[in-house]
Predicted model as a PDB file, atoms N, CA, C, CB and O in Angstrom, pLDDT in the B-factor column:
MODEL        1                                                                  
ATOM      1  N   UNK A   1     -10.803 -12.206   9.372  1.00 78.00           N  
ATOM      2  CA  UNK A   1     -10.154 -12.438   8.095  1.00 78.00           C  
ATOM      3  C   UNK A   1      -9.475 -11.148   7.640  1.00 78.00           C  
ATOM      4  CB  UNK A   1     -11.174 -12.935   7.036  1.00 78.00           C  
ATOM      5  O   UNK A   1     -10.070 -10.071   7.681  1.00 78.00           O  
ATOM      6  N   UNK A   2      -8.244 -11.272   7.215  1.00 86.00           N  
ATOM      7  CA  UNK A   2      -7.486 -10.111   6.779  1.00 86.00           C  
ATOM      8  C   UNK A   2      -7.837  -9.723   5.352  1.00 86.00           C  
ATOM      9  CB  UNK A   2      -5.998 -10.381   6.894  1.00 86.00           C  
ATOM     10  O   UNK A   2      -8.236 -10.558   4.541  1.00 86.00           O  
ATOM     11  N   UNK A   3      -7.679  -8.438   5.068  1.00 94.00           N  
ATOM     12  CA  UNK A   3      -7.925  -7.914   3.729  1.00 94.00           C  
ATOM     13  C   UNK A   3      -6.582  -7.664   3.042  1.00 94.00           C  
ATOM     14  CB  UNK A   3      -8.775  -6.605   3.786  1.00 94.00           C  
ATOM     15  O   UNK A   3      -5.533  -7.633   3.685  1.00 94.00           O  
ATOM     16  N   UNK A   4      -6.643  -7.486   1.714  1.00 96.00           N  
ATOM     17  CA  UNK A   4      -5.450  -7.229   0.908  1.00 96.00           C  
ATOM     18  C   UNK A   4      -5.614  -5.887   0.212  1.00 96.00           C  
ATOM     19  CB  UNK A   4      -5.209  -8.371  -0.131  1.00 96.00           C  
ATOM     20  O   UNK A   4      -6.689  -5.572  -0.300  1.00 96.00           O  
ATOM     21  N   UNK A   5      -4.545  -5.101   0.195  1.00 97.00           N  
ATOM     22  CA  UNK A   5      -4.566  -3.793  -0.458  1.00 97.00           C  
ATOM     23  C   UNK A   5      -3.305  -3.599  -1.281  1.00 97.00           C  
ATOM     24  CB  UNK A   5      -4.705  -2.665   0.580  1.00 97.00           C  
ATOM     25  O   UNK A   5      -2.291  -4.264  -1.071  1.00 97.00           O  
ATOM     26  N   UNK A   6      -3.395  -2.678  -2.217  1.00 98.00           N  
ATOM     27  CA  UNK A   6      -2.221  -2.263  -2.985  1.00 98.00           C  
ATOM     28  C   UNK A   6      -2.205  -0.747  -3.037  1.00 98.00           C  
ATOM     29  CB  UNK A   6      -2.228  -2.875  -4.426  1.00 98.00           C  
ATOM     30  O   UNK A   6      -3.242  -0.105  -3.203  1.00 98.00           O  
ATOM     31  N   UNK A   7      -1.010  -0.182  -2.892  1.00 98.00           N  
ATOM     32  CA  UNK A   7      -0.824   1.266  -2.903  1.00 98.00           C  
ATOM     33  C   UNK A   7       0.134   1.609  -4.020  1.00 98.00           C  
ATOM     34  CB  UNK A   7      -0.295   1.788  -1.533  1.00 98.00           C  
ATOM     35  O   UNK A   7       1.206   1.015  -4.131  1.00 98.00           O  
ATOM     36  N   UNK A   8      -0.248   2.568  -4.853  1.00 97.00           N  
ATOM     37  CA  UNK A   8       0.631   2.984  -5.939  1.00 97.00           C  
ATOM     38  C   UNK A   8      -0.057   3.923  -6.902  1.00 97.00           C  
ATOM     39  CB  UNK A   8       1.142   1.784  -6.683  1.00 97.00           C  
ATOM     40  O   UNK A   8      -1.162   4.400  -6.643  1.00 97.00           O  
ATOM     41  N   UNK A   9       0.601   4.184  -8.008  1.00 96.00           N  
ATOM     42  CA  UNK A   9       0.036   5.086  -9.005  1.00 96.00           C  
ATOM     43  C   UNK A   9      -1.123   4.393  -9.726  1.00 96.00           C  
ATOM     44  CB  UNK A   9       1.123   5.538 -10.018  1.00 96.00           C  
ATOM     45  O   UNK A   9      -1.186   3.165  -9.789  1.00 96.00           O  
ATOM     46  N   UNK A  10      -2.021   5.190 -10.259  1.00 96.00           N  
ATOM     47  CA  UNK A  10      -3.262   4.692 -10.867  1.00 96.00           C  
ATOM     48  C   UNK A  10      -3.014   3.642 -11.950  1.00 96.00           C  
ATOM     49  CB  UNK A  10      -4.044   5.847 -11.458  1.00 96.00           C  
ATOM     50  O   UNK A  10      -3.671   2.601 -11.964  1.00 96.00           O  
ATOM     51  N   UNK A  11      -2.094   3.902 -12.834  1.00 95.00           N  
ATOM     52  CA  UNK A  11      -1.841   2.980 -13.949  1.00 95.00           C  
ATOM     53  C   UNK A  11      -1.337   1.620 -13.475  1.00 95.00           C  
ATOM     54  CB  UNK A  11      -0.833   3.588 -14.908  1.00 95.00           C  
ATOM     55  O   UNK A  11      -1.623   0.603 -14.107  1.00 95.00           O  
ATOM     56  N   UNK A  12      -0.601   1.590 -12.386  1.00 95.00           N  
ATOM     57  CA  UNK A  12      -0.025   0.340 -11.901  1.00 95.00           C  
ATOM     58  C   UNK A  12      -0.982  -0.498 -11.071  1.00 95.00           C  
ATOM     59  CB  UNK A  12       1.187   0.632 -11.095  1.00 95.00           C  
ATOM     60  O   UNK A  12      -0.880  -1.724 -11.067  1.00 95.00           O  
ATOM     61  N   UNK A  13      -1.909   0.139 -10.369  1.00 96.00           N  
ATOM     62  CA  UNK A  13      -2.709  -0.598  -9.395  1.00 96.00           C  
ATOM     63  C   UNK A  13      -4.163  -0.844  -9.796  1.00 96.00           C  
ATOM     64  CB  UNK A  13      -2.690   0.128  -8.115  1.00 96.00           C  
ATOM     65  O   UNK A  13      -4.814  -1.717  -9.222  1.00 96.00           O  
ATOM     66  N   UNK A  14      -4.673  -0.114 -10.746  1.00 95.00           N  
ATOM     67  CA  UNK A  14      -6.097  -0.204 -11.071  1.00 95.00           C  
ATOM     68  C   UNK A  14      -6.539  -1.605 -11.487  1.00 95.00           C  
ATOM     69  CB  UNK A  14      -6.424   0.764 -12.170  1.00 95.00           C  
ATOM     70  O   UNK A  14      -7.649  -2.018 -11.154  1.00 95.00           O  
ATOM     71  N   UNK A  15      -5.703  -2.334 -12.199  1.00 95.00           N  
ATOM     72  CA  UNK A  15      -6.065  -3.678 -12.656  1.00 95.00           C  
ATOM     73  C   UNK A  15      -6.296  -4.645 -11.492  1.00 95.00           C  
ATOM     74  CB  UNK A  15      -4.978  -4.226 -13.567  1.00 95.00           C  
ATOM     75  O   UNK A  15      -7.031  -5.620 -11.647  1.00 95.00           O  
ATOM     76  N   UNK A  16      -5.689  -4.398 -10.341  1.00 96.00           N  
ATOM     77  CA  UNK A  16      -5.847  -5.280  -9.186  1.00 96.00           C  
ATOM     78  C   UNK A  16      -7.258  -5.237  -8.616  1.00 96.00           C  
ATOM     79  CB  UNK A  16      -4.850  -4.907  -8.109  1.00 96.00           C  
ATOM     80  O   UNK A  16      -7.672  -6.148  -7.899  1.00 96.00           O  
ATOM     81  N   UNK A  17      -7.993  -4.181  -8.933  1.00 95.00           N  
ATOM     82  CA  UNK A  17      -9.363  -4.052  -8.455  1.00 95.00           C  
ATOM     83  C   UNK A  17     -10.237  -5.193  -8.977  1.00 95.00           C  
ATOM     84  CB  UNK A  17      -9.948  -2.700  -8.878  1.00 95.00           C  
ATOM     85  O   UNK A  17     -11.145  -5.654  -8.286  1.00 95.00           O  
ATOM     86  N   UNK A  18      -9.959  -5.638 -10.184  1.00 95.00           N  
ATOM     87  CA  UNK A  18     -10.703  -6.748 -10.782  1.00 95.00           C  
ATOM     88  C   UNK A  18     -10.528  -8.021  -9.961  1.00 95.00           C  
ATOM     89  CB  UNK A  18     -10.246  -6.986 -12.230  1.00 95.00           C  
ATOM     90  O   UNK A  18     -11.437  -8.849  -9.899  1.00 95.00           O  
ATOM     91  N   UNK A  19      -9.380  -8.180  -9.339  1.00 94.00           N  
ATOM     92  CA  UNK A  19      -9.079  -9.375  -8.539  1.00 94.00           C  
ATOM     93  C   UNK A  19      -9.649  -9.299  -7.124  1.00 94.00           C  
ATOM     94  CB  UNK A  19      -7.580  -9.580  -8.466  1.00 94.00           C  
ATOM     95  O   UNK A  19      -9.517 -10.245  -6.347  1.00 94.00           O  
ATOM     96  N   UNK A  20     -10.277  -8.185  -6.793  1.00 93.00           N  
ATOM     97  CA  UNK A  20     -10.849  -8.031  -5.465  1.00 93.00           C  
ATOM     98  C   UNK A  20      -9.922  -7.408  -4.447  1.00 93.00           C  
ATOM     99  CB  UNK A  20     -11.285  -9.337  -4.971  1.00 93.00           C  
ATOM    100  O   UNK A  20     -10.229  -7.382  -3.255  1.00 93.00           O  
ATOM    101  N   UNK A  21      -8.792  -6.907  -4.907  1.00 96.00           N  
ATOM    102  CA  UNK A  21      -7.841  -6.243  -4.024  1.00 96.00           C  
ATOM    103  C   UNK A  21      -8.275  -4.791  -3.866  1.00 96.00           C  
ATOM    104  CB  UNK A  21      -6.379  -6.340  -4.580  1.00 96.00           C  
ATOM    105  O   UNK A  21      -8.650  -4.144  -4.844  1.00 96.00           O  
ATOM    106  N   UNK A  22      -8.226  -4.278  -2.637  1.00 97.00           N  
ATOM    107  CA  UNK A  22      -8.562  -2.876  -2.412  1.00 97.00           C  
ATOM    108  C   UNK A  22      -7.412  -2.012  -2.918  1.00 97.00           C  
ATOM    109  CB  UNK A  22      -8.848  -2.600  -0.902  1.00 97.00           C  
ATOM    110  O   UNK A  22      -6.251  -2.246  -2.584  1.00 97.00           O  
ATOM    111  N   UNK A  23      -7.747  -1.020  -3.719  1.00 98.00           N  
ATOM    112  CA  UNK A  23      -6.766  -0.193  -4.409  1.00 98.00           C  
ATOM    113  C   UNK A  23      -6.721   1.195  -3.781  1.00 98.00           C  
ATOM    114  CB  UNK A  23      -7.093  -0.097  -5.912  1.00 98.00           C  
ATOM    115  O   UNK A  23      -7.758   1.824  -3.567  1.00 98.00           O  
ATOM    116  N   UNK A  24      -5.517   1.663  -3.490  1.00 98.00           N  
ATOM    117  CA  UNK A  24      -5.304   3.008  -2.955  1.00 98.00           C  
ATOM    118  C   UNK A  24      -4.295   3.709  -3.845  1.00 98.00           C  
ATOM    119  CB  UNK A  24      -4.812   2.967  -1.466  1.00 98.00           C  
ATOM    120  O   UNK A  24      -3.161   3.255  -4.003  1.00 98.00           O  
ATOM    121  N   UNK A  25      -4.720   4.816  -4.422  1.00 97.00           N  
ATOM    122  CA  UNK A  25      -3.866   5.553  -5.359  1.00 97.00           C  
ATOM    123  C   UNK A  25      -3.091   6.625  -4.605  1.00 97.00           C  
ATOM    124  CB  UNK A  25      -4.708   6.191  -6.498  1.00 97.00           C  
ATOM    125  O   UNK A  25      -3.662   7.426  -3.865  1.00 97.00           O  
ATOM    126  N   UNK A  26      -1.794   6.619  -4.809  1.00 96.00           N  
ATOM    127  CA  UNK A  26      -0.911   7.586  -4.183  1.00 96.00           C  
ATOM    128  C   UNK A  26       0.129   8.036  -5.203  1.00 96.00           C  
ATOM    129  CB  UNK A  26      -0.232   6.988  -2.922  1.00 96.00           C  
ATOM    130  O   UNK A  26       0.700   7.223  -5.929  1.00 96.00           O  
ATOM    131  N   UNK A  27       0.360   9.320  -5.243  1.00 90.00           N  
ATOM    132  CA  UNK A  27       1.315   9.868  -6.210  1.00 90.00           C  
ATOM    133  C   UNK A  27       2.647  10.257  -5.597  1.00 90.00           C  
ATOM    134  CB  UNK A  27       0.723  11.060  -6.882  1.00 90.00           C  
ATOM    135  O   UNK A  27       3.615  10.504  -6.316  1.00 90.00           O  
ATOM    136  N   UNK A  28       2.703  10.313  -4.259  1.00 94.00           N  
ATOM    137  CA  UNK A  28       3.972  10.685  -3.631  1.00 94.00           C  
ATOM    138  C   UNK A  28       4.187   9.913  -2.336  1.00 94.00           C  
ATOM    139  CB  UNK A  28       4.014  12.193  -3.356  1.00 94.00           C  
ATOM    140  O   UNK A  28       3.271   9.275  -1.817  1.00 94.00           O  
ATOM    141  N   UNK A  29       5.394   9.980  -1.831  1.00 96.00           N  
ATOM    142  CA  UNK A  29       5.793   9.199  -0.662  1.00 96.00           C  
ATOM    143  C   UNK A  29       5.033   9.595   0.594  1.00 96.00           C  
ATOM    144  CB  UNK A  29       7.273   9.351  -0.424  1.00 96.00           C  
ATOM    145  O   UNK A  29       4.640   8.728   1.376  1.00 96.00           O  
ATOM    146  N   UNK A  30       4.822  10.874   0.798  1.00 97.00           N  
ATOM    147  CA  UNK A  30       4.136  11.339   2.004  1.00 97.00           C  
ATOM    148  C   UNK A  30       2.704  10.806   2.051  1.00 97.00           C  
ATOM    149  CB  UNK A  30       4.134  12.878   2.062  1.00 97.00           C  
ATOM    150  O   UNK A  30       2.245  10.352   3.100  1.00 97.00           O  
ATOM    151  N   UNK A  31       2.014  10.858   0.948  1.00 97.00           N  
ATOM    152  CA  UNK A  31       0.653  10.351   0.879  1.00 97.00           C  
ATOM    153  C   UNK A  31       0.632   8.829   1.075  1.00 97.00           C  
ATOM    154  CB  UNK A  31       0.010  10.729  -0.466  1.00 97.00           C  
ATOM    155  O   UNK A  31      -0.254   8.300   1.746  1.00 97.00           O  
ATOM    156  N   UNK A  32       1.599   8.138   0.494  1.00 97.00           N  
ATOM    157  CA  UNK A  32       1.687   6.681   0.634  1.00 97.00           C  
ATOM    158  C   UNK A  32       1.884   6.288   2.092  1.00 97.00           C  
ATOM    159  CB  UNK A  32       2.838   6.125  -0.222  1.00 97.00           C  
ATOM    160  O   UNK A  32       1.257   5.338   2.560  1.00 97.00           O  
ATOM    161  N   UNK A  33       2.741   6.999   2.817  1.00 97.00           N  
ATOM    162  CA  UNK A  33       2.949   6.721   4.243  1.00 97.00           C  
ATOM    163  C   UNK A  33       1.645   6.843   5.020  1.00 97.00           C  
ATOM    164  CB  UNK A  33       4.000   7.676   4.829  1.00 97.00           C  
ATOM    165  O   UNK A  33       1.323   5.984   5.841  1.00 97.00           O  
ATOM    166  N   UNK A  34       0.894   7.914   4.758  1.00 97.00           N  
ATOM    167  CA  UNK A  34      -0.376   8.132   5.453  1.00 97.00           C  
ATOM    168  C   UNK A  34      -1.364   7.014   5.147  1.00 97.00           C  
ATOM    169  CB  UNK A  34      -0.977   9.488   5.060  1.00 97.00           C  
ATOM    170  O   UNK A  34      -2.042   6.512   6.043  1.00 97.00           O  
ATOM    171  N   UNK A  35      -1.442   6.629   3.882  1.00 97.00           N  
ATOM    172  CA  UNK A  35      -2.364   5.567   3.487  1.00 97.00           C  
ATOM    173  C   UNK A  35      -1.978   4.253   4.158  1.00 97.00           C  
ATOM    174  CB  UNK A  35      -2.379   5.402   1.955  1.00 97.00           C  
ATOM    175  O   UNK A  35      -2.836   3.568   4.715  1.00 97.00           O  
ATOM    176  N   UNK A  36      -0.712   3.900   4.112  1.00 96.00           N  
ATOM    177  CA  UNK A  36      -0.242   2.636   4.699  1.00 96.00           C  
ATOM    178  C   UNK A  36      -0.493   2.613   6.202  1.00 96.00           C  
ATOM    179  CB  UNK A  36       1.261   2.428   4.410  1.00 96.00           C  
ATOM    180  O   UNK A  36      -0.960   1.608   6.737  1.00 96.00           O  
ATOM    181  N   UNK A  37      -0.187   3.708   6.883  1.00 95.00           N  
ATOM    182  CA  UNK A  37      -0.423   3.766   8.329  1.00 95.00           C  
ATOM    183  C   UNK A  37      -1.911   3.615   8.646  1.00 95.00           C  
ATOM    184  CB  UNK A  37       0.110   5.089   8.908  1.00 95.00           C  
ATOM    185  O   UNK A  37      -2.274   2.932   9.603  1.00 95.00           O  
ATOM    186  N   UNK A  38      -2.762   4.242   7.858  1.00 96.00           N  
ATOM    187  CA  UNK A  38      -4.206   4.183   8.097  1.00 96.00           C  
ATOM    188  C   UNK A  38      -4.762   2.788   7.824  1.00 96.00           C  
ATOM    189  CB  UNK A  38      -4.929   5.211   7.225  1.00 96.00           C  
ATOM    190  O   UNK A  38      -5.482   2.237   8.656  1.00 96.00           O  
ATOM    191  N   UNK A  39      -4.438   2.217   6.673  1.00 95.00           N  
ATOM    192  CA  UNK A  39      -5.043   0.928   6.341  1.00 95.00           C  
ATOM    193  C   UNK A  39      -4.456  -0.228   7.153  1.00 95.00           C  
ATOM    194  CB  UNK A  39      -4.871   0.649   4.866  1.00 95.00           C  
ATOM    195  O   UNK A  39      -5.098  -1.268   7.299  1.00 95.00           O  
ATOM    196  N   UNK A  40      -3.254  -0.057   7.676  1.00 92.00           N  
ATOM    197  CA  UNK A  40      -2.689  -1.116   8.521  1.00 92.00           C  
ATOM    198  C   UNK A  40      -3.504  -1.283   9.803  1.00 92.00           C  
ATOM    199  CB  UNK A  40      -1.219  -0.803   8.866  1.00 92.00           C  
ATOM    200  O   UNK A  40      -3.498  -2.354  10.410  1.00 92.00           O  
ATOM    201  N   UNK A  41      -4.195  -0.239  10.207  1.00 92.00           N  
ATOM    202  CA  UNK A  41      -5.041  -0.296  11.406  1.00 92.00           C  
ATOM    203  C   UNK A  41      -6.453  -0.770  11.084  1.00 92.00           C  
ATOM    204  CB  UNK A  41      -5.101   1.073  12.074  1.00 92.00           C  
ATOM    205  O   UNK A  41      -7.257  -0.975  11.993  1.00 92.00           O  
ATOM    206  N   UNK A  42      -6.761  -0.946   9.810  1.00 93.00           N  
ATOM    207  CA  UNK A  42      -8.112  -1.317   9.375  1.00 93.00           C  
ATOM    208  C   UNK A  42      -8.252  -2.791   9.018  1.00 93.00           C  
ATOM    209  CB  UNK A  42      -8.507  -0.484   8.191  1.00 93.00           C  
ATOM    210  O   UNK A  42      -9.190  -3.163   8.314  1.00 93.00           O  
ATOM    211  N   UNK A  43      -7.348  -3.629   9.484  1.00 88.00           N  
ATOM    212  CA  UNK A  43      -7.487  -5.062   9.279  1.00 88.00           C  
ATOM    213  C   UNK A  43      -6.886  -5.606   8.000  1.00 88.00           C  
ATOM    214  CB  UNK A  43      -8.895  -5.407   9.308  1.00 88.00           C  
ATOM    215  O   UNK A  43      -7.273  -6.683   7.546  1.00 88.00           O  
ATOM    216  N   UNK A  44      -5.953  -4.889   7.414  1.00 92.00           N  
ATOM    217  CA  UNK A  44      -5.271  -5.386   6.217  1.00 92.00           C  
ATOM    218  C   UNK A  44      -4.077  -6.227   6.641  1.00 92.00           C  
ATOM    219  CB  UNK A  44      -4.820  -4.212   5.296  1.00 92.00           C  
ATOM    220  O   UNK A  44      -3.205  -5.760   7.373  1.00 92.00           O  
ATOM    221  N   UNK A  45      -4.045  -7.457   6.180  1.00 89.00           N  
ATOM    222  CA  UNK A  45      -2.951  -8.359   6.507  1.00 89.00           C  
ATOM    223  C   UNK A  45      -1.827  -8.299   5.500  1.00 89.00           C  
ATOM    224  CB  UNK A  45      -3.456  -9.759   6.608  1.00 89.00           C  
ATOM    225  O   UNK A  45      -0.673  -8.577   5.826  1.00 89.00           O  
ATOM    226  N   UNK A  46      -2.168  -7.933   4.264  1.00 93.00           N  
ATOM    227  CA  UNK A  46      -1.176  -7.819   3.199  1.00 93.00           C  
ATOM    228  C   UNK A  46      -1.375  -6.478   2.514  1.00 93.00           C  
ATOM    229  CB  UNK A  46      -1.290  -9.000   2.175  1.00 93.00           C  
ATOM    230  O   UNK A  46      -2.474  -6.155   2.065  1.00 93.00           O  
ATOM    231  N   UNK A  47      -0.304  -5.703   2.439  1.00 95.00           N  
ATOM    232  CA  UNK A  47      -0.338  -4.419   1.745  1.00 95.00           C  
ATOM    233  C   UNK A  47       0.802  -4.423   0.738  1.00 95.00           C  
ATOM    234  CB  UNK A  47      -0.219  -3.207   2.747  1.00 95.00           C  
ATOM    235  O   UNK A  47       1.976  -4.404   1.109  1.00 95.00           O  
ATOM    236  N   UNK A  48       0.445  -4.447  -0.530  1.00 96.00           N  
ATOM    237  CA  UNK A  48       1.438  -4.356  -1.599  1.00 96.00           C  
ATOM    238  C   UNK A  48       1.699  -2.884  -1.889  1.00 96.00           C  
ATOM    239  CB  UNK A  48       0.960  -5.106  -2.887  1.00 96.00           C  
ATOM    240  O   UNK A  48       0.784  -2.061  -1.847  1.00 96.00           O  
ATOM    241  N   UNK A  49       2.945  -2.564  -2.182  1.00 97.00           N  
ATOM    242  CA  UNK A  49       3.338  -1.194  -2.535  1.00 97.00           C  
ATOM    243  C   UNK A  49       4.127  -1.278  -3.834  1.00 97.00           C  
ATOM    244  CB  UNK A  49       4.188  -0.505  -1.385  1.00 97.00           C  
ATOM    245  O   UNK A  49       5.010  -2.123  -3.976  1.00 97.00           O  
ATOM    246  N   UNK A  50       3.809  -0.403  -4.778  1.00 96.00           N  
ATOM    247  CA  UNK A  50       4.549  -0.437  -6.036  1.00 96.00           C  
ATOM    248  C   UNK A  50       6.012  -0.112  -5.784  1.00 96.00           C  
ATOM    249  CB  UNK A  50       3.945   0.551  -7.056  1.00 96.00           C  
ATOM    250  O   UNK A  50       6.356   0.595  -4.837  1.00 96.00           O  
ATOM    251  N   UNK A  51       6.850  -0.634  -6.634  1.00 95.00           N  
ATOM    252  CA  UNK A  51       8.289  -0.457  -6.491  1.00 95.00           C  
ATOM    253  C   UNK A  51       8.683   1.022  -6.518  1.00 95.00           C  
ATOM    254  CB  UNK A  51       9.021  -1.210  -7.594  1.00 95.00           C  
ATOM    255  O   UNK A  51       9.599   1.435  -5.808  1.00 95.00           O  
ATOM    256  N   UNK A  52       7.999   1.805  -7.325  1.00 94.00           N  
ATOM    257  CA  UNK A  52       8.308   3.233  -7.433  1.00 94.00           C  
ATOM    258  C   UNK A  52       8.104   3.949  -6.101  1.00 94.00           C  
ATOM    259  CB  UNK A  52       7.442   3.884  -8.514  1.00 94.00           C  
ATOM    260  O   UNK A  52       8.918   4.788  -5.716  1.00 94.00           O  
ATOM    261  N   UNK A  53       7.020   3.622  -5.398  1.00 95.00           N  
ATOM    262  CA  UNK A  53       6.779   4.237  -4.091  1.00 95.00           C  
ATOM    263  C   UNK A  53       7.641   3.603  -3.008  1.00 95.00           C  
ATOM    264  CB  UNK A  53       5.306   4.121  -3.715  1.00 95.00           C  
ATOM    265  O   UNK A  53       8.117   4.296  -2.109  1.00 95.00           O  
ATOM    266  N   UNK A  54       7.841   2.311  -3.083  1.00 95.00           N  
ATOM    267  CA  UNK A  54       8.606   1.602  -2.050  1.00 95.00           C  
ATOM    268  C   UNK A  54      10.018   2.147  -1.901  1.00 95.00           C  
ATOM    269  CB  UNK A  54       8.666   0.121  -2.371  1.00 95.00           C  
ATOM    270  O   UNK A  54      10.547   2.206  -0.791  1.00 95.00           O  
ATOM    271  N   UNK A  55      10.627   2.540  -2.998  1.00 96.00           N  
ATOM    272  CA  UNK A  55      11.993   3.065  -2.906  1.00 96.00           C  
ATOM    273  C   UNK A  55      12.052   4.408  -2.179  1.00 96.00           C  
ATOM    274  CB  UNK A  55      12.587   3.212  -4.296  1.00 96.00           C  
ATOM    275  O   UNK A  55      13.107   4.810  -1.688  1.00 96.00           O  
ATOM    276  N   UNK A  56      10.912   5.098  -2.114  1.00 96.00           N  
ATOM    277  CA  UNK A  56      10.860   6.397  -1.443  1.00 96.00           C  
ATOM    278  C   UNK A  56      10.450   6.315   0.021  1.00 96.00           C  
ATOM    279  CB  UNK A  56       9.912   7.295  -2.168  1.00 96.00           C  
ATOM    280  O   UNK A  56      10.542   7.308   0.743  1.00 96.00           O  
ATOM    281  N   UNK A  57       9.994   5.136   0.475  1.00 96.00           N  
ATOM    282  CA  UNK A  57       9.537   5.003   1.859  1.00 96.00           C  
ATOM    283  C   UNK A  57      10.145   3.770   2.543  1.00 96.00           C  
ATOM    284  CB  UNK A  57       8.007   4.922   1.901  1.00 96.00           C  
ATOM    285  O   UNK A  57       9.413   2.981   3.140  1.00 96.00           O  
ATOM    286  N   UNK A  58      11.454   3.595   2.465  1.00 96.00           N  
ATOM    287  CA  UNK A  58      12.061   2.377   3.038  1.00 96.00           C  
ATOM    288  C   UNK A  58      11.853   2.247   4.549  1.00 96.00           C  
ATOM    289  CB  UNK A  58      13.549   2.360   2.740  1.00 96.00           C  
ATOM    290  O   UNK A  58      11.718   1.133   5.055  1.00 96.00           O  
ATOM    291  N   UNK A  59      11.824   3.363   5.272  1.00 95.00           N  
ATOM    292  CA  UNK A  59      11.656   3.287   6.725  1.00 95.00           C  
ATOM    293  C   UNK A  59      10.257   2.793   7.097  1.00 95.00           C  
ATOM    294  CB  UNK A  59      11.915   4.659   7.363  1.00 95.00           C  
ATOM    295  O   UNK A  59      10.103   2.066   8.078  1.00 95.00           O  
ATOM    296  N   UNK A  60       9.244   3.175   6.331  1.00 94.00           N  
ATOM    297  CA  UNK A  60       7.879   2.715   6.590  1.00 94.00           C  
ATOM    298  C   UNK A  60       7.771   1.221   6.310  1.00 94.00           C  
ATOM    299  CB  UNK A  60       6.862   3.500   5.730  1.00 94.00           C  
ATOM    300  O   UNK A  60       7.177   0.479   7.091  1.00 94.00           O  
ATOM    301  N   UNK A  61       8.335   0.793   5.217  1.00 94.00           N  
ATOM    302  CA  UNK A  61       8.297  -0.627   4.865  1.00 94.00           C  
ATOM    303  C   UNK A  61       9.054  -1.459   5.893  1.00 94.00           C  
ATOM    304  CB  UNK A  61       8.888  -0.851   3.465  1.00 94.00           C  
ATOM    305  O   UNK A  61       8.589  -2.527   6.292  1.00 94.00           O  
ATOM    306  N   UNK A  62      10.199  -0.983   6.318  1.00 94.00           N  
ATOM    307  CA  UNK A  62      10.989  -1.700   7.318  1.00 94.00           C  
ATOM    308  C   UNK A  62      10.216  -1.833   8.630  1.00 94.00           C  
ATOM    309  CB  UNK A  62      12.326  -0.982   7.560  1.00 94.00           C  
ATOM    310  O   UNK A  62      10.255  -2.877   9.281  1.00 94.00           O  
ATOM    311  N   UNK A  63       9.516  -0.766   9.010  1.00 92.00           N  
ATOM    312  CA  UNK A  63       8.743  -0.782  10.255  1.00 92.00           C  
ATOM    313  C   UNK A  63       7.651  -1.853  10.201  1.00 92.00           C  
ATOM    314  CB  UNK A  63       8.117   0.605  10.519  1.00 92.00           C  
ATOM    315  O   UNK A  63       7.452  -2.580  11.174  1.00 92.00           O  
ATOM    316  N   UNK A  64       6.954  -1.954   9.088  1.00 89.00           N  
ATOM    317  CA  UNK A  64       5.871  -2.930   8.981  1.00 89.00           C  
ATOM    318  C   UNK A  64       6.397  -4.342   8.730  1.00 89.00           C  
ATOM    319  CB  UNK A  64       4.918  -2.531   7.865  1.00 89.00           C  
ATOM    320  O   UNK A  64       5.734  -5.310   9.104  1.00 89.00           O  
ATOM    321  N   UNK A  65       7.539  -4.484   8.124  1.00 87.00           N  
ATOM    322  CA  UNK A  65       8.144  -5.812   7.939  1.00 87.00           C  
ATOM    323  C   UNK A  65       8.504  -6.434   9.290  1.00 87.00           C  
ATOM    324  CB  UNK A  65       9.404  -5.715   7.045  1.00 87.00           C  
ATOM    325  O   UNK A  65       8.469  -7.655   9.449  1.00 87.00           O  
ATOM    326  N   UNK A  66       8.844  -5.601  10.239  1.00 81.00           N  
ATOM    327  CA  UNK A  66       9.245  -6.121  11.549  1.00 81.00           C  
ATOM    328  C   UNK A  66       8.060  -6.419  12.467  1.00 81.00           C  
ATOM    329  CB  UNK A  66      10.166  -5.136  12.226  1.00 81.00           C  
ATOM    330  O   UNK A  66       8.236  -7.022  13.526  1.00 81.00           O  
ATOM    331  N   UNK A  67       6.865  -6.004  12.076  1.00 75.00           N  
ATOM    332  CA  UNK A  67       5.677  -6.250  12.936  1.00 75.00           C  
ATOM    333  C   UNK A  67       5.112  -7.623  12.730  1.00 75.00           C  
ATOM    334  CB  UNK A  67       4.591  -5.222  12.668  1.00 75.00           C  
ATOM    335  O   UNK A  67       4.124  -7.986  13.368  1.00 75.00           O  
TER     336      UNK A  67                                                      
ENDMDL                                                                          
END                                                                             
């Protein structure tokens, strides 16, 4: 069974914890890339990324969209 995660700034993602989504706080693009690469190997089927971070890591998102 796949897990669900969200990556973003604390204020945007913390509420998702109540819904049972695993929350990963990232303040910059480099950290977000590392988190996404790591959790993608840990059985996460869905990884949400806040819009603020997504605009800074289009190549990472494109790579995972094609997988």
